[in-house]
C-alpha positions as CSV (number, residue, x, y, z in Angstrom):
1,M,3.9,-0.2,19.4
2,T,4.4,3.2,21.1
3,E,4.7,2.9,24.8
4,T,4.4,5.4,27.6
5,K,6.8,4.6,30.4
6,S,5.6,4.6,34.0
7,L,5.7,8.0,35.7
8,P,9.0,8.5,37.6
9,K,8.9,8.6,41.3
10,A,9.4,12.4,41.3
11,A,6.3,12.9,39.2
12,T,4.3,10.6,41.5
13,S,5.5,12.4,44.6
14,V,4.4,15.7,43.1
15,K,0.9,14.4,42.5
16,L,0.6,12.9,46.0
17,A,2.0,16.1,47.6
18,A,-0.6,18.1,45.7
19,A,-3.4,15.8,46.8
20,K,-2.2,16.1,50.5
21,A,-2.1,19.9,50.3
22,S,-5.6,19.9,48.9
23,I,-6.9,17.8,51.8
24,A,-5.4,20.3,54.3
25,A,-6.7,23.4,52.5
26,S,-10.2,21.9,52.1
27,A,-10.4,20.9,55.7
28,V,-9.3,24.3,57.0
29,L,-11.7,26.1,54.8
30,A,-14.6,23.8,55.7
31,V,-14.1,24.3,59.4
32,A,-13.7,28.1,59.0
33,K,-16.8,28.4,56.8
34,L,-18.9,26.3,59.2
35,A,-17.9,28.4,62.2
36,A,-18.6,31.6,60.3
37,G,-21.9,30.3,59.0
38,L,-23.1,29.2,62.5
39,W,-22.1,32.6,63.9
40,S,-23.8,34.6,61.2
41,G,-26.7,32.4,60.4
42,S,-26.1,32.8,56.7
43,L,-27.6,29.9,54.7
44,A,-25.3,30.7,51.7
45,L,-22.3,30.5,54.0
46,L,-23.6,27.3,55.6
47,S,-24.2,25.8,52.2
48,E,-20.7,26.8,51.2
49,S,-19.3,25.1,54.3
50,G,-21.2,22.0,53.3
51,H,-19.6,22.3,49.8
52,A,-16.2,22.6,51.5
53,F,-16.7,19.5,53.6
54,V,-17.7,17.5,50.5
55,D,-14.6,18.8,48.9
56,T,-12.5,17.6,51.8
57,G,-13.9,14.1,51.4
58,A,-13.4,14.4,47.7
59,T,-9.8,15.4,48.0
60,A,-9.1,12.6,50.5
61,L,-10.6,10.3,47.8
62,T,-8.4,11.9,45.3
63,F,-5.3,11.1,47.4
64,F,-6.3,7.5,47.5
65,A,-7.1,7.4,43.8
66,V,-3.8,9.0,42.8
67,R,-1.9,6.5,45.0
68,E,-3.7,3.5,43.6
69,A,-3.5,4.7,40.0
70,E,0.3,4.8,40.1
71,K,0.6,1.1,40.7
72,P,2.0,-0.8,37.7
73,A,0.1,-3.3,35.7
74,D,-0.3,-6.7,37.2
75,E,-2.0,-10.1,36.5
76,E,-5.5,-8.8,37.2
77,H,-5.1,-5.3,35.6
78,H,-3.2,-5.7,32.3
79,Y,-3.7,-2.0,31.5
80,G,-2.7,-0.7,34.9
81,H,-4.8,1.1,37.5
82,G,-5.3,4.4,35.8
83,K,-9.1,4.2,36.0
84,Y,-9.0,4.5,39.8
85,E,-8.8,8.3,39.2
86,A,-11.9,8.2,36.9
87,L,-13.8,6.2,39.5
88,A,-12.9,8.7,42.2
89,A,-14.0,11.6,40.0
90,L,-17.3,9.8,39.4
91,I,-17.9,9.5,43.1
92,E,-17.0,13.2,43.6
93,T,-19.6,14.0,40.9
94,G,-22.3,12.3,42.9
95,F,-21.3,14.2,46.0
96,L,-21.5,17.5,44.1
97,F,-25.0,16.8,42.7
98,G,-26.3,15.7,46.1
99,L,-25.0,18.8,47.7
100,A,-26.5,21.0,45.0
101,L,-29.9,19.5,45.6
102,F,-29.6,20.0,49.3
103,V,-28.6,23.6,49.0
104,V,-31.5,24.3,46.6
105,G,-34.0,22.8,49.1
106,E,-32.6,24.9,52.0
107,A,-32.5,28.0,49.9
108,W,-36.2,27.6,48.9
109,R,-37.1,27.0,52.5
110,R,-35.2,30.2,53.6
111,L,-37.0,32.2,50.9
112,N,-40.4,31.3,52.5
113,E,-39.2,32.3,56.0
114,K,-39.7,35.8,57.4
115,N,-37.5,37.9,59.6
116,V,-34.4,36.0,59.0
117,A,-31.6,37.5,61.1
118,I,-28.1,37.4,59.7
119,D,-25.2,38.6,61.8
120,V,-22.4,39.7,59.6
121,G,-19.2,41.2,61.0
122,W,-15.6,41.6,59.9
123,P,-14.6,38.0,60.9
124,I,-17.1,36.6,58.4
125,Y,-15.8,38.8,55.6
126,S,-12.2,37.8,56.6
127,V,-13.1,34.1,56.3
128,L,-14.6,34.6,52.9
129,V,-11.7,36.8,51.5
130,V,-9.1,34.3,52.8
131,S,-11.1,31.5,51.3
132,I,-11.3,33.2,47.9
133,A,-7.5,33.7,48.0
134,I,-6.7,30.1,48.9
135,D,-9.2,28.8,46.3
136,Y,-7.5,30.9,43.6
137,V,-4.0,29.7,44.4
138,R,-5.0,26.1,44.8
139,S,-7.0,25.9,41.6
140,R,-4.2,27.4,39.6
141,Q,-1.6,25.0,41.1
142,L,-3.8,21.9,40.8
143,K,-4.7,22.8,37.2
144,R,-1.0,23.1,36.3
145,I,0.0,19.8,37.9
146,A,-3.1,18.0,36.5
147,K,-2.2,19.1,33.0
148,A,1.5,18.2,33.4
149,E,0.8,14.8,34.8
150,G,-2.5,14.0,33.0
151,S,-4.4,13.3,36.2
152,D,-8.2,13.2,36.1
153,A,-8.4,13.2,39.9
154,L,-6.3,16.3,40.3
155,A,-8.2,18.0,37.5
156,A,-11.4,17.3,39.4
157,D,-9.8,18.9,42.5
158,A,-8.8,22.0,40.5
159,L,-12.4,22.2,39.3
160,H,-13.6,22.0,42.9
161,F,-11.4,24.8,44.1
162,A,-12.4,27.0,41.1
163,S,-16.1,26.4,41.8
164,D,-15.4,27.2,45.5
165,L,-13.9,30.5,44.4
166,V,-17.0,31.5,42.5
167,S,-19.4,30.3,45.1
168,S,-17.5,32.0,47.9
169,T,-17.7,35.2,45.9
170,L,-21.5,34.8,45.5
171,V,-21.8,34.2,49.3
172,L,-19.8,37.4,49.9
173,L,-22.1,39.4,47.6
174,G,-25.2,37.9,49.2
175,L,-24.0,38.8,52.7
176,I,-23.2,42.4,51.5
177,A,-26.7,42.6,50.0
178,A,-28.3,41.4,53.3
179,H,-26.2,43.8,55.3
180,Y,-27.6,46.7,53.3
181,G,-31.2,45.6,53.8
182,F,-31.9,43.1,51.0
183,E,-32.7,40.1,53.2
184,R,-33.3,37.7,50.3
185,G,-29.8,38.3,49.0
186,D,-28.4,35.5,51.2
187,A,-30.9,32.9,49.9
188,L,-30.4,34.0,46.3
189,A,-26.7,33.7,46.8
190,A,-27.3,30.1,48.0
191,F,-29.2,29.4,44.7
192,G,-26.1,30.7,42.9
193,V,-23.8,28.4,44.9
194,A,-26.0,25.4,44.1
195,A,-26.0,26.3,40.4
196,F,-22.2,26.5,40.3
197,I,-21.9,23.2,42.2
198,A,-24.2,21.6,39.7
199,V,-22.3,23.0,36.7
200,A,-19.0,21.8,38.2
201,G,-20.5,18.3,38.7
202,F,-21.9,18.2,35.2
203,R,-18.5,19.1,33.6
204,L,-16.6,16.7,35.8
205,G,-19.2,13.9,35.3
206,R,-19.2,14.2,31.5
207,R,-15.5,13.8,31.3
208,T,-15.4,11.0,33.8
209,I,-18.2,9.0,32.1
210,D,-16.3,9.4,28.8
211,T,-13.3,7.8,30.4
212,L,-15.1,5.0,32.0
213,L,-17.0,4.2,28.8
214,D,-13.8,4.2,26.8
215,A,-14.9,7.2,24.7
216,A,-12.2,8.4,22.2
217,P,-10.4,11.4,23.4
218,R,-11.9,14.2,21.4
219,E,-8.9,16.5,21.7
220,F,-6.3,13.9,20.5
221,A,-8.0,11.6,18.0
222,P,-8.1,14.1,15.0
223,H,-4.4,15.1,15.6
224,L,-3.3,11.5,15.9
225,K,-5.1,10.6,12.7
226,R,-3.6,13.5,10.8
227,A,-0.1,12.7,12.1
228,I,-0.3,9.0,11.0
229,A,-1.7,10.0,7.6
230,D,1.2,12.4,7.0
231,V,3.9,9.7,7.5
232,P,5.5,8.9,4.1
233,G,4.5,5.3,3.0
234,V,1.2,5.2,4.8
235,I,-1.5,4.9,2.0
236,A,-4.5,4.4,4.3
237,I,-5.7,4.3,7.9
238,D,-7.9,1.2,8.1
239,S,-8.8,1.7,11.8
240,L,-7.9,3.9,14.7
241,R,-9.4,3.1,18.1
242,L,-8.4,5.1,21.2
243,R,-9.5,5.4,24.8
244,T,-8.1,6.9,28.0
245,I,-6.8,5.1,31.0
246,G,-5.8,7.5,33.7
247,P,-3.2,9.9,32.1
248,D,-2.5,7.5,29.2
249,I,-4.1,7.2,25.8
250,V,-4.2,3.6,24.7
251,G,-5.6,2.0,21.5
252,E,-4.9,0.2,18.3
253,A,-4.3,1.5,14.7
254,T,-4.1,-0.4,11.5
255,I,-2.2,1.3,8.7
256,G,-2.2,0.3,5.0
257,V,1.1,0.2,3.1
258,A,2.0,-0.9,-0.4
259,R,2.1,-4.7,-0.5
260,G,5.2,-4.7,-2.7
261,L,7.4,-3.3,0.1
262,R,10.0,-5.5,1.8
263,V,9.6,-6.4,5.4
264,E,12.3,-4.0,6.6
265,Q,10.7,-1.1,4.6
266,A,7.3,-1.8,6.2
267,A,9.0,-1.9,9.6
268,R,10.6,1.5,9.0
269,I,7.2,3.0,8.1
270,K,5.8,1.5,11.3
271,S,8.6,3.1,13.4
272,A,8.0,6.4,11.7
273,V,4.3,6.2,12.6
274,A,5.2,5.5,16.2
275,E,7.5,8.5,16.3
276,A,4.7,10.7,14.8
277,I,2.3,9.6,17.5
278,A,4.8,10.3,20.3
279,E,5.3,13.8,18.9
280,V,1.5,14.5,19.3
281,T,1.4,13.1,22.8
282,P,4.2,11.2,24.6
283,R,1.5,9.5,26.8
284,A,0.1,7.4,23.9
285,R,0.4,3.6,23.9
286,V,-0.9,2.6,20.5
287,T,-0.5,-0.9,19.1
288,L,0.3,-0.6,15.4
289,S,-0.6,-3.2,12.8
290,V,0.5,-3.1,9.1
291,E,-1.9,-4.2,6.4
292,P,-0.4,-4.7,2.9
293,Q,-2.6,-3.2,0.2
294,A,-2.6,-3.2,-3.6
295,L,-1.9,0.1,-5.3
296,D,-4.0,1.3,-8.2
297,D,-1.0,1.8,-10.5
298,E,0.6,-1.7,-10.2
299,T,1.5,-3.2,-13.5
300,I,0.8,-6.9,-14.4
301,A,4.6,-7.6,-14.3
302,E,4.9,-6.1,-10.8
303,R,1.9,-8.1,-9.5
304,I,3.4,-11.4,-10.9
305,L,6.8,-10.7,-9.4
306,L,5.1,-9.9,-6.1
307,V,3.3,-13.2,-6.1
308,G,6.6,-14.9,-6.8
309,S,8.5,-13.1,-4.1
310,R,6.0,-14.1,-1.5
311,R,6.7,-17.8,-2.4
312,H,10.5,-17.2,-2.7
313,I,10.3,-18.0,-6.4
314,H,12.5,-16.1,-8.9
315,A,10.2,-15.3,-11.8
316,H,11.3,-13.5,-15.0
317,H,10.7,-13.2,-18.7
318,V,7.1,-12.3,-18.2
319,I,4.8,-12.3,-21.2
320,A,1.2,-11.2,-20.8
321,Q,-1.4,-11.2,-23.5
322,Q,-5.1,-10.1,-23.7
323,I,-7.0,-12.6,-25.8
324,D,-10.8,-12.0,-26.3
325,G,-11.0,-10.3,-22.9
326,R,-9.0,-13.1,-21.2
327,L,-5.6,-12.6,-19.7
328,S,-2.9,-15.1,-20.7
329,I,0.4,-15.1,-18.8
330,G,3.7,-16.9,-19.6
331,V,6.5,-16.7,-17.1
332,D,9.8,-18.5,-16.4
333,I,10.6,-19.6,-12.9
334,E,13.9,-20.8,-11.5
335,L,13.9,-23.7,-9.1
336,D,16.7,-25.8,-7.5
337,G,18.3,-27.8,-10.3
338,A,18.5,-30.8,-8.0
339,M,14.8,-30.7,-7.0
340,P,12.7,-33.8,-8.1
341,L,10.4,-33.0,-11.0
342,G,7.3,-34.0,-9.1
343,R,8.1,-31.5,-6.3
344,A,9.0,-28.8,-8.9
345,H,5.7,-29.4,-10.7
346,A,3.8,-29.0,-7.4
347,V,5.7,-25.7,-6.7
348,A,4.9,-24.4,-10.2
349,G,1.2,-25.5,-9.8
350,D,0.9,-23.6,-6.5
351,F,2.5,-20.5,-8.2
352,E,0.0,-20.7,-11.1
353,S,-2.9,-21.0,-8.6
354,A,-1.7,-17.9,-6.8
355,L,-1.6,-16.0,-10.1
356,R,-5.2,-17.0,-10.8
357,D,-6.2,-15.8,-7.4
358,E,-4.5,-12.5,-8.2
359,F,-5.8,-12.0,-11.7
360,G,-9.0,-14.1,-11.8
361,A,-9.9,-17.8,-12.1
362,D,-10.2,-17.7,-15.9
363,T,-6.6,-16.4,-16.4
364,E,-4.5,-18.7,-18.5
365,V,-1.1,-19.3,-16.9
366,E,1.9,-21.2,-18.3
367,T,5.1,-21.6,-16.4
368,H,8.5,-22.6,-17.8
369,I,10.7,-24.2,-15.1
370,E,14.5,-23.5,-15.3
371,P,17.2,-24.9,-13.1
372,L,18.6,-22.5,-10.6
373,E,22.3,-23.5,-10.1
374,M,24.7,-21.8,-7.8
375,Y,28.4,-22.2,-8.7
376,L,31.3,-21.6,-6.4
377,L,34.2,-22.1,-8.7
378,A,37.9,-21.8,-8.1
379,A,39.2,-19.1,-10.5
380,Q,42.3,-17.3,-11.6
381,A,43.1,-14.6,-14.1
382,A,43.2,-15.8,-17.7
383,K,46.3,-15.7,-19.7
384,P,47.0,-12.2,-21.0
385,S,46.8,-13.4,-24.6
386,V,43.3,-14.9,-24.1
387,A,42.1,-12.0,-22.1
388,D,43.3,-9.5,-24.7
389,A,41.7,-11.4,-27.5
390,I,38.3,-11.5,-25.7
391,E,38.5,-7.9,-24.8
392,A,39.3,-6.9,-28.4
393,A,36.4,-9.0,-29.7
394,L,34.1,-7.3,-27.2
395,A,35.2,-3.9,-28.2
396,Q,34.7,-4.7,-31.9
397,F,31.2,-6.1,-31.4
398,A,30.2,-3.2,-29.1
399,A,31.2,-0.6,-31.7
400,Q,29.1,-2.5,-34.3
401,T,25.9,-2.5,-32.2
402,R,23.1,0.0,-32.9
403,P,23.4,2.2,-31.0
404,P,27.2,1.7,-30.6
405,A,28.5,1.0,-27.1
406,R,31.8,1.7,-25.4
407,M,33.5,-1.3,-23.8
408,Q,35.3,-0.9,-20.4
409,D,36.4,-2.8,-17.3
410,V,36.7,-6.3,-19.0
411,R,37.6,-9.1,-16.6
412,V,38.4,-12.6,-17.9
413,R,38.9,-15.5,-15.4
414,Q,39.9,-19.1,-16.0
415,T,37.8,-21.8,-14.2
416,A,37.6,-25.6,-14.5
417,G,34.4,-25.2,-16.5
418,G,35.7,-22.5,-18.9
419,F,36.1,-18.8,-19.0
420,V,33.9,-16.4,-17.0
421,V,33.8,-12.9,-18.5
422,N,32.5,-9.8,-16.9
423,F,32.4,-6.4,-18.5
424,R,30.7,-3.0,-18.5
425,C,29.8,-1.0,-21.5
426,R,28.4,2.5,-21.8
427,L,25.4,3.5,-24.0
428,D,23.5,6.7,-24.7
429,A,21.6,7.6,-21.5
430,A,18.5,8.3,-23.7
431,V,18.1,4.7,-25.0
432,S,15.5,2.5,-23.5
433,V,16.2,-0.5,-21.2
434,Q,14.9,-2.8,-23.9
435,T,17.3,-1.3,-26.4
436,A,20.3,-1.6,-24.0
437,H,19.3,-5.2,-23.2
438,D,19.2,-6.1,-26.9
439,A,22.6,-4.5,-27.5
440,L,24.2,-6.5,-24.6
441,D,22.6,-9.7,-25.8
442,E,24.0,-9.2,-29.3
443,I,27.5,-8.5,-27.9
444,E,27.4,-11.6,-25.6
445,R,26.0,-13.8,-28.4
446,R,28.7,-12.9,-30.9
447,T,31.4,-13.2,-28.3
448,R,30.3,-16.7,-27.4
449,E,30.3,-17.7,-31.0
450,E,33.9,-16.4,-31.3
451,F,35.0,-18.1,-28.1
452,P,33.1,-21.3,-27.4
453,A,35.1,-21.9,-24.2
454,I,33.3,-19.1,-22.4
455,L,31.2,-20.7,-19.6
456,R,29.4,-17.4,-18.6
457,I,29.5,-13.9,-19.8
458,V,27.8,-11.1,-17.8
459,G,27.6,-7.5,-19.1
460,R,26.3,-4.4,-17.3
461,A,25.0,-1.5,-19.3
462,E,25.8,2.0,-17.9
463,P,24.7,5.4,-19.4
464,Y,26.9,8.2,-20.6
465,D,25.8,11.7,-21.5
466,R,25.9,13.0,-25.0
């Protein structure tokens, strides 16, 4: 599971400081625009002051939401409090749409009035120019902080200030038009303000509703899916479910890996996937599940050995036959030599049932049970005369095999049960495993015949270049 740690206190203080500064800026601009609007009688400016007062309330709500969202998860909120920001943004969206409708109504009423007097002087223009400058600076700062901290509420504030900048510019243009004799310019500017307020509300509302309805983050889902698929060992992505909670992306992913992998191999792939997700976005908290899957190119022997390994059964000497469209399997299994026969028969029966589940109910399965015995014997080096004789015999038989082999590293030990012989021999690197196995079997068989006192003889084949 990839986890996103809680934001450090420094990051939280940056967000709260940004929210406080937004409250102060919005309040100052709202009062200034209201005073200017009352003085001038401009509907567009009064509408903009109403917009500013709504923004002041929205930024206060943002401060509350940011503070609450930073609380850690508890018994009632297992995923934290991140959606407080989305809830605040949704309330702000309602404020924006309500204000837009009010401004449209007032603008329509103003269009039907005659002899509307608008008193515009340099203080009015000064208020608007200063407002535009403040809106520009605040929108840029808030956008940067919101992106860095992943804050929906601060992103909503940045959108508010950006829309204020545009609407204040429209008010300024409307007042200039009215000053030069186009009396309807103020009312038309008010319509423009309402349009921008509505657009801002729509954009904010769409993103907020996506968050509250657990919609998958459009900008991250394709990148995360591609990053997971590119991890070596991942053969499929069975499911990927994502949603946003505040600044975090949370979800679950199920990845398919080859079922023949060991547990530690699957764990390494899982860790690599977690790292790949973190590279796409460090704010991801994705719970990963691994699902073993069969590969298309698995051989019958691999599938049999896999079934055995799942039951901790050592299976070997696999013989598979195809008889009239029916599969017949013969396999040796090794069980504890001290195990009662009844228990061993049950283990073998369970193994055979598992093989039929793997290959089909009509599969013919025969198992041969062999004792698995573990020896811990006291040993010492054999007498030089005996060791030399065995080594000479091994070298002779190795030279007579086809292909011939080169004997080396012969070790002969004396135990209470007989001699234990280990050796290595080199064969042509181009020969097959079967050929090398047959050659070693021949060497071991002939050596046992020559020295019946040998308890165990183990040879290892190694290649040499021509």
